[in-house]
ZALO-650580 format. One record per residue (C-alpha): residue number from 1; residue in three letters; chain; x, y, z. Coordinates in Angstrom, 3 decimals. Layout:
BEGIN
PT  nr rest kette       xx       yy       zz
PT NUM  ALA     A        X        Y        Z
...
***
This chain:
BEGIN
PT  nr rest kette       xx       yy       zz
PT   1  MET     A   13.177   19.852    8.066
PT   2  GLY     A    9.930   19.317    9.925
PT   3  SER     A    7.747   20.416    7.018
PT   4  MET     A    9.687   18.200    4.607
PT   5  TRP     A    9.176   15.196    6.893
PT   6  ASP     A    5.461   15.989    7.151
PT   7  MET     A    5.262   15.913    3.346
PT   8  VAL     A    7.243   12.685    2.957
PT   9  LYS     A    5.833   10.680    5.885
PT  10  PRO     A    2.411    9.818    4.342
PT  11  ALA     A    4.086    8.620    1.129
PT  12  LEU     A    6.639    6.492    3.012
PT  13  LEU     A    3.890    4.975    5.119
PT  14  MET     A    1.830    4.059    2.063
PT  15  VAL     A    4.846    2.526    0.295
PT  16  SER     A    5.425    0.413    3.411
PT  17  VAL     A    1.757   -0.571    3.401
PT  18  GLN     A    1.996   -1.814   -0.193
PT  19  ILE     A    5.175   -3.803    0.515
PT  20  VAL     A    3.554   -5.540    3.487
PT  21  PHE     A    0.341   -6.206    1.548
PT  22  SER     A    2.388   -7.678   -1.314
PT  23  ALA     A    4.113  -10.063    1.078
PT  24  CYS     A    0.692  -11.021    2.468
PT  25  ASN     A   -0.593  -11.906   -1.009
PT  26  VAL     A    2.325  -14.266   -1.619
PT  27  LEU     A    2.092  -15.832    1.865
PT  28  TYR     A   -1.659  -16.315    1.467
PT  29  LYS     A   -1.112  -18.107   -1.823
PT  30  LEU     A    1.353  -20.475   -0.135
PT  31  ALA     A   -0.894  -21.077    2.896
PT  32  ILE     A   -3.925  -21.721    0.690
PT  33  PHE     A   -1.915  -24.160   -1.417
PT  34  ASP     A   -0.919  -25.886    1.820
PT  35  GLY     A   -4.627  -26.582    2.343
PT  36  MET     A   -5.541  -23.822    4.807
PT  37  SER     A   -9.048  -22.363    4.540
PT  38  THR     A   -9.260  -18.657    3.741
PT  39  ILE     A  -12.012  -18.270    6.344
PT  40  VAL     A   -9.698  -19.659    9.018
PT  41  ILE     A   -6.826  -17.431    7.847
PT  42  THR     A   -9.080  -14.371    8.032
PT  43  ALA     A  -10.297  -15.149   11.558
PT  44  TYR     A   -6.788  -15.693   12.927
PT  45  ARG     A   -5.421  -12.693   11.035
PT  46  LEU     A   -8.000  -10.377   12.589
PT  47  ALA     A   -7.388  -11.884   16.032
PT  48  PHE     A   -3.666  -11.102   15.724
PT  49  ALA     A   -4.602   -7.614   14.494
PT  50  ALA     A   -6.820   -6.989   17.527
PT  51  ILE     A   -4.082   -8.140   19.905
PT  52  THR     A   -1.667   -5.750   18.153
PT  53  THR     A   -3.863   -2.644   17.947
PT  54  ILE     A   -5.449   -2.661   21.426
PT  55  PRO     A   -2.157   -1.841   23.258
PT  56  PHE     A   -1.498    1.049   20.832
PT  57  ALA     A   -4.927    2.526   21.576
PT  58  LEU     A   -4.531    2.127   25.343
PT  59  LEU     A   -1.023    3.588   25.325
PT  60  PHE     A   -1.268    6.515   22.898
PT  61  GLU     A   -4.931    7.523   23.114
PT  62  ARG     A   -5.707    7.276   26.814
PT  63  LYS     A   -7.401   10.714   26.879
PT  64  ARG     A   -9.875    9.969   24.107
PT  65  PRO     A  -13.493   11.110   24.592
PT  66  LYS     A  -16.365    8.730   25.170
PT  67  MET     A  -17.395    6.893   22.020
PT  68  THR     A  -20.912    7.543   20.727
PT  69  TRP     A  -23.337    4.914   19.453
PT  70  ARG     A  -23.023    6.397   15.956
PT  71  VAL     A  -19.259    5.852   15.929
PT  72  PHE     A  -19.754    2.335   17.312
PT  73  PHE     A  -22.237    1.528   14.534
PT  74  LEU     A  -19.839    2.867   11.894
PT  75  SER     A  -17.067    0.751   13.452
PT  76  LEU     A  -19.381   -2.252   13.227
PT  77  LEU     A  -19.888   -1.612    9.516
PT  78  SER     A  -16.176   -0.940    9.103
PT  79  GLY     A  -15.291   -4.319   10.620
PT  80  LEU     A  -17.874   -6.040    8.444
PT  81  PHE     A  -16.661   -4.577    5.152
PT  82  ILE     A  -12.863   -4.576    5.644
PT  83  GLY     A  -12.654   -7.639    7.845
PT  84  THR     A  -15.315  -10.255    7.257
PT  85  LEU     A  -16.268   -9.423    3.654
PT  86  PHE     A  -13.125   -7.982    2.064
PT  87  GLN     A  -10.702  -10.470    3.602
PT  88  ASN     A  -12.723  -13.552    2.660
PT  89  LEU     A  -13.575  -12.348   -0.844
PT  90  PHE     A  -10.153  -10.968   -1.802
PT  91  TYR     A   -8.118  -13.858   -0.477
PT  92  GLY     A  -10.725  -16.334   -1.630
PT  93  ALA     A  -10.007  -14.960   -5.103
PT  94  LEU     A   -6.403  -16.093   -4.652
PT  95  VAL     A   -7.678  -19.683   -4.552
PT  96  LEU     A   -9.236  -19.295   -7.984
PT  97  ALA     A   -6.869  -16.892   -9.787
PT  98  SER     A   -3.225  -15.882   -9.845
PT  99  ALA     A   -1.768  -13.503   -7.267
PT 100  THR     A   -0.749  -11.088  -10.051
PT 101  LEU     A   -4.259  -10.978  -11.530
PT 102  VAL     A   -5.909  -10.425   -8.135
PT 103  SER     A   -3.388   -7.696   -7.254
PT 104  ALA     A   -4.100   -5.960  -10.565
PT 105  ILE     A   -7.854   -5.968   -9.889
PT 106  PHE     A   -7.066   -4.308   -6.540
PT 107  ASN     A   -6.109   -1.156   -8.481
PT 108  LEU     A   -9.772   -0.596   -9.346
PT 109  ILE     A  -10.400    0.623   -5.797
PT 110  PRO     A   -9.856    4.386   -6.508
PT 111  ALA     A  -12.259    4.315   -9.473
PT 112  ILE     A  -14.834    2.345   -7.494
PT 113  THR     A  -14.361    4.688   -4.534
PT 114  PHE     A  -15.058    7.676   -6.792
PT 115  ALA     A  -18.157    6.035   -8.306
PT 116  LEU     A  -19.565    5.138   -4.887
PT 117  ALA     A  -18.758    8.601   -3.533
PT 118  VAL     A  -20.764   10.145   -6.389
PT 119  CYS     A  -23.678    7.775   -5.670
PT 120  PHE     A  -23.650    8.692   -1.972
PT 121  GLY     A  -23.344   12.405   -2.707
PT 122  LEU     A  -19.821   12.667   -1.271
PT 123  GLU     A  -18.314   13.639   -4.636
PT 124  LYS     A  -19.636   15.812   -7.465
PT 125  LEU     A  -19.518   14.441  -11.000
PT 126  ASN     A  -18.789   17.917  -12.435
PT 127  TRP     A  -18.707   16.635  -16.021
PT 128  GLY     A  -18.433   20.144  -17.440
PT 129  ALA     A  -14.934   20.659  -15.975
PT 130  PRO     A  -11.689   18.936  -17.080
PT 131  THR     A  -11.267   17.495  -13.571
PT 132  GLY     A  -14.705   15.865  -13.768
PT 133  LYS     A  -13.970   14.437  -17.212
PT 134  ALA     A  -10.625   13.082  -15.955
PT 135  LYS     A  -12.276   11.236  -13.065
PT 136  VAL     A  -15.016    9.720  -15.227
PT 137  ILE     A  -12.689    8.768  -18.087
PT 138  GLY     A  -10.164    7.376  -15.591
PT 139  THR     A  -12.868    5.180  -14.073
PT 140  ILE     A  -13.873    3.854  -17.508
PT 141  VAL     A  -10.245    3.240  -18.539
PT 142  GLY     A   -9.596    1.354  -15.309
PT 143  LEU     A  -12.607   -0.894  -15.881
PT 144  ALA     A  -11.473   -1.490  -19.478
PT 145  GLY     A   -8.054   -2.508  -18.173
PT 146  ALA     A   -9.650   -4.992  -15.782
PT 147  LEU     A  -11.648   -6.539  -18.633
PT 148  LEU     A   -8.551   -6.761  -20.852
PT 149  LEU     A   -6.569   -8.289  -18.001
PT 150  THR     A   -9.256  -10.904  -17.469
PT 151  PHE     A  -10.178  -11.980  -20.982
PT 152  TYR     A   -6.988  -11.527  -23.000
PT 153  LYS     A   -3.759  -13.439  -22.419
PT 154  GLY     A   -1.516  -13.039  -25.456
PT 155  VAL     A    2.193  -13.738  -25.610
PT 156  GLU     A    3.871  -14.996  -22.431
PT 157  PHE     A    7.111  -13.447  -21.173
PT 158  ASP     A    9.746  -15.371  -19.238
PT 159  ILE     A   11.809  -12.745  -17.375
PT 160  TRP     A   13.873  -15.031  -15.135
PT 161  PRO     A   16.818  -17.250  -16.189
PT 162  PHE     A   15.851  -19.732  -13.447
PT 163  HIS     A   12.587  -21.233  -12.160
PT 164  ILE     A   11.515  -21.658   -8.532
PT 165  ASN     A    8.029  -23.056   -8.044
PT 166  LEU     A    6.922  -23.190   -4.413
PT 167  LEU     A    3.515  -24.435   -5.572
PT 168  GLU     A    4.738  -27.792   -6.839
PT 169  PRO     A    2.028  -30.366   -6.025
PT 170  LYS     A    2.725  -32.451   -2.918
PT 171  ASP     A    0.766  -35.045   -1.013
PT 172  ASN     A   -2.174  -33.747    1.035
PT 173  GLN     A   -2.109  -30.438   -0.799
PT 174  ILE     A   -4.876  -28.965   -2.910
PT 175  GLU     A   -4.471  -28.965   -6.651
PT 176  ARG     A   -3.981  -25.728   -8.487
PT 177  VAL     A   -7.048  -24.327  -10.157
PT 178  THR     A   -6.392  -23.089  -13.671
PT 179  ASP     A   -9.632  -23.459  -15.654
PT 180  THR     A  -11.195  -20.372  -17.169
PT 181  THR     A  -14.489  -20.605  -15.243
PT 182  SER     A  -12.730  -20.663  -11.884
PT 183  GLU     A  -10.494  -17.761  -12.890
PT 184  LEU     A  -13.525  -15.683  -13.877
PT 185  LEU     A  -15.127  -16.483  -10.532
PT 186  GLY     A  -11.904  -15.387   -8.861
PT 187  VAL     A  -12.001  -12.085  -10.760
PT 188  LEU     A  -15.625  -11.573   -9.679
PT 189  CYS     A  -14.678  -12.181   -6.036
PT 190  ALA     A  -11.773   -9.729   -6.361
PT 191  VAL     A  -14.013   -7.024   -7.897
PT 192  VAL     A  -16.662   -7.406   -5.177
PT 193  SER     A  -13.904   -7.245   -2.548
PT 194  CYS     A  -12.777   -3.936   -4.090
PT 195  PHE     A  -16.288   -2.563   -3.559
PT 196  CYS     A  -16.057   -3.634    0.100
PT 197  PHE     A  -12.665   -1.937    0.472
PT 198  SER     A  -13.978    1.262   -1.145
PT 199  ILE     A  -16.963    1.328    1.195
PT 200  TRP     A  -14.547    0.894    4.105
PT 201  LEU     A  -12.497    3.881    2.934
PT 202  ILE     A  -15.619    6.028    2.819
PT 203  ILE     A  -16.730    4.831    6.276
PT 204  GLN     A  -13.225    5.391    7.649
PT 205  ALA     A  -13.196    8.947    6.342
PT 206  LYS     A  -16.516    9.562    8.114
PT 207  ILE     A  -15.232    8.013   11.358
PT 208  SER     A  -12.143   10.237   11.244
PT 209  GLU     A  -14.443   13.292   11.173
PT 210  LEU     A  -16.621   12.149   14.072
PT 211  TYR     A  -13.923   10.445   16.160
PT 212  PRO     A  -10.377   11.549   15.185
PT 213  TYR     A   -8.649    8.811   17.188
PT 214  PRO     A   -7.557    6.291   14.554
PT 215  GLN     A   -5.799    3.862   16.879
PT 216  SER     A   -8.879    3.441   19.067
PT 217  SER     A  -11.273    3.151   16.115
PT 218  ILE     A   -9.047    0.622   14.320
PT 219  ALA     A   -8.674   -1.440   17.518
PT 220  LEU     A  -12.451   -1.515   17.960
PT 221  MET     A  -12.882   -2.395   14.282
PT 222  CYS     A  -10.444   -5.315   14.597
PT 223  VAL     A  -12.195   -6.666   17.712
PT 224  ILE     A  -15.602   -6.488   16.009
PT 225  ALA     A  -14.273   -8.058   12.790
PT 226  THR     A  -12.591  -10.849   14.788
PT 227  ILE     A  -15.868  -11.768   16.507
PT 228  GLN     A  -17.729  -11.697   13.183
PT 229  SER     A  -15.084  -13.805   11.412
PT 230  PHE     A  -14.872  -16.474   14.108
PT 231  ILE     A  -18.670  -16.848   14.164
PT 232  LEU     A  -18.735  -17.162   10.371
PT 233  GLY     A  -15.672  -19.416   10.432
PT 234  PHE     A  -17.103  -21.978   12.841
PT 235  ILE     A  -20.359  -22.027   10.879
PT 236  VAL     A  -18.672  -22.624    7.525
PT 237  GLU     A  -15.561  -24.558    8.616
PT 238  SER     A  -16.529  -27.104   11.292
PT 239  ASP     A  -13.408  -29.256   10.854
PT 240  LEU     A  -11.330  -28.490   13.960
PT 241  ASN     A   -8.171  -29.721   12.239
PT 242  GLN     A   -8.374  -26.654   10.000
PT 243  TRP     A   -8.080  -24.455   13.093
PT 244  LYS     A   -4.851  -26.013   14.325
PT 245  LEU     A   -1.692  -23.957   13.866
PT 246  GLY     A    1.816  -25.371   13.834
PT 247  TRP     A    5.255  -23.894   13.318
PT 248  ASP     A    4.771  -23.685    9.561
PT 249  ILE     A    3.625  -21.439    6.719
PT 250  ARG     A    0.140  -21.227    8.249
PT 251  LEU     A    1.289  -19.618   11.485
PT 252  LEU     A    3.694  -17.338    9.608
PT 253  THR     A    0.882  -16.187    7.299
PT 254  VAL     A   -1.689  -15.353    9.979
PT 255  ALA     A    0.884  -13.778   12.331
PT 256  PHE     A    2.553  -11.639    9.675
PT 257  SER     A   -0.694  -10.569    8.006
PT 258  GLY     A   -2.425   -9.954   11.346
PT 259  ILE     A    0.333   -8.051   13.136
PT 260  GLY     A    1.896   -6.379   10.104
PT 261  ALA     A   -0.970   -5.768    7.663
PT 262  SER     A   -4.240   -5.690    9.605
PT 263  GLY     A   -2.527   -4.342   12.704
PT 264  ILE     A    0.260   -1.840   12.136
PT 265  MET     A   -0.492   -1.098    8.464
PT 266  TYR     A   -4.211   -0.483    9.067
PT 267  LEU     A   -3.215    2.027   11.737
PT 268  ALA     A   -0.944    3.706    9.184
PT 269  MET     A   -3.714    3.732    6.568
PT 270  ALA     A   -6.235    5.188    9.026
PT 271  TRP     A   -3.805    8.021    9.809
PT 272  VAL     A   -3.167    8.698    6.097
PT 273  VAL     A   -6.916    8.662    5.341
PT 274  GLN     A   -7.437   11.180    8.150
PT 275  THR     A   -4.534   13.341    6.920
PT 276  LYS     A   -4.716   13.060    3.127
PT 277  GLY     A   -8.082   11.478    2.347
PT 278  PRO     A   -9.177    8.099    0.893
PT 279  LEU     A   -8.149    8.786   -2.730
PT 280  TYR     A   -4.570    9.665   -1.762
PT 281  THR     A   -4.422    6.440    0.225
PT 282  SER     A   -5.387    4.385   -2.815
PT 283  ALA     A   -2.855    6.105   -5.120
PT 284  PHE     A   -0.094    3.711   -4.087
PT 285  ASN     A   -1.906    0.490   -5.061
PT 286  PRO     A    0.127   -0.043   -8.296
PT 287  ILE     A    3.232   -0.619   -6.159
PT 288  MET     A    1.669   -3.827   -4.874
PT 289  LEU     A    0.896   -4.979   -8.426
PT 290  LEU     A    4.516   -4.454   -9.458
PT 291  ILE     A    5.950   -6.267   -6.427
PT 292  VAL     A    3.536   -9.196   -6.621
PT 293  ALA     A    4.029   -9.602  -10.380
PT 294  ILE     A    7.816   -9.818   -9.960
PT 295  VAL     A    7.795  -12.091   -6.915
PT 296  ALA     A    5.000  -14.353   -8.192
PT 297  SER     A    6.745  -14.869  -11.534
PT 298  MET     A    9.922  -15.769   -9.661
PT 299  ILE     A    8.713  -18.156   -6.924
PT 300  LEU     A    5.083  -19.075   -7.751
PT 301  ASP     A    5.603  -19.972  -11.426
PT 302  GLU     A    3.059  -17.369  -12.563
PT 303  LYS     A    3.528  -16.266  -16.154
PT 304  LEU     A    3.536  -12.649  -17.253
PT 305  ASN     A    1.635  -12.213  -20.511
PT 306  LEU     A    0.808   -9.374  -22.862
PT 307  GLY     A   -2.773   -9.103  -21.612
PT 308  SER     A   -1.721   -8.708  -17.977
PT 309  ILE     A    0.855   -6.051  -18.885
PT 310  LEU     A   -1.504   -4.010  -21.106
PT 311  GLY     A   -4.424   -4.408  -18.690
PT 312  GLY     A   -2.260   -3.394  -15.744
PT 313  MET     A   -1.059   -0.296  -17.638
PT 314  LEU     A   -4.638    0.743  -18.420
PT 315  ILE     A   -5.688    0.287  -14.801
PT 316  VAL     A   -2.754    2.389  -13.591
PT 317  CYS     A   -3.466    5.112  -16.198
PT 318  GLY     A   -7.102    5.188  -15.133
PT 319  LEU     A   -6.048    5.339  -11.489
PT 320  TYR     A   -3.881    8.399  -11.964
PT 321  ALA     A   -6.455   10.133  -14.169
PT 322  VAL     A   -8.912    9.881  -11.266
PT 323  LEU     A   -6.273   11.053   -8.807
PT 324  TRP     A   -5.226   13.983  -11.025
PT 325  GLY     A   -8.802   15.198  -11.239
PT 326  LYS     A   -9.323   14.838   -7.503
PT 327  GLY     A   -5.985   16.479   -6.721
PT 328  ARG     A   -6.776   19.543   -8.820
PT 329  GLU     A  -10.147   19.902   -7.131
PT 330  ILE     A   -8.565   19.715   -3.675
PT 331  GLN     A   -5.887   22.239   -4.704
PT 332  LYS     A   -8.507   24.701   -5.907
PT 333  LYS     A  -10.628   24.204   -2.789
PT 334  ASN     A   -7.654   24.791   -0.458
PT 335  ILE     A   -6.673   28.024   -2.229
PT 336  LEU     A  -10.251   29.320   -2.087
PT 337  GLU     A  -10.484   28.516    1.637
PT 338  THR     A   -7.176   30.297    2.262
PT 339  PHE     A   -8.380   33.465    0.552
PT 340  LYS     A  -11.716   33.333    2.375
PT 341  ALA     A   -9.914   32.960    5.694
PT 342  ASP     A   -7.899   36.089    4.858
PT 343  GLY     A  -11.114   37.990    4.107
PT 344  ASP     A  -10.340   38.499    0.423
PT 345  PRO     A  -13.537   39.630   -1.381
PT 346  GLU     A  -12.175   38.148   -4.627
PT 347  ALA     A  -12.137   34.658   -3.093
PT 348  THR     A  -15.265   33.606   -4.898
PT 349  LYS     A  -13.643   34.122   -8.300
PT 350  PRO     A  -11.946   31.155  -10.010
PT 351  LEU     A   -8.268   31.014   -9.082
PT 352  LEU     A   -7.299   27.965  -11.053
PT 353  SER     A   -8.576   26.416  -14.216
PT 354  PRO     A  -10.586   23.382  -13.036
***
């Protein structure tokens, strides 16, 4: 029973992560349409995350060793990339493009993570093996899907017999942005945010090796990111009215995203990265695309079209090609290490086709 739970727990955690992130995307869209600045949302979200994660670190990791300056520096970079940069770029993209489109772009993270890992020497290209070809081809297919998703619309599909549009224009609200130039800018912001997220995954994997106390490292990351975001926020957004929170969609968005996503879910992701690695963590991203596409078409009046469906399918196919290649490599490595640990002289011979 215990071994079965150990196998299922990472998957359940990552499914929960994608559900919470999907809800955040929809709430962000509503808060942005209500006139709230994404920079302000990010600052408050990270503040709520810090308040949530600090007690976990103090309660469950009281016997942690002293943190080194190297780990602190990596935490500083981690807060910069996942907090200040990723949050503002990704959710800024929601201002310019649809929630479904931005969520689909998010699925490029595994391919980008692989490409960056090769550049930094953390992954081997290994083009001569089927696993290497799968990872490279999967990366290319995923990028092709993103291009198709962006530039081709095609036939629209209406999947609901009723229409609920929570983004109906009201007084004092911002107008919806639908022109092609703004949408392309939104896609660019989403792609750059994916690079930031991928860099964070790589940094987080390194932190887990040097300092295997995810709750403490995530708490420190949230505190650092909060300070960075508030400094940037007050520089960019000087209107104090933007910083006021009432009992409305704005408070719900920052509280839910801060406590649920950047707080509890980041802790879950850090544990899964430490246990299963960054590529496994990114394997569940298509769940968010599916949830957001359904919910956004139902309550945000976003249309599903042929281009988004075909592009999303290509991105998902590319994602799992990368993950298949990486999974086979990990499987082969684990078997070789097992035989070496047992002192088998045949351990150096290939045990699996690559």
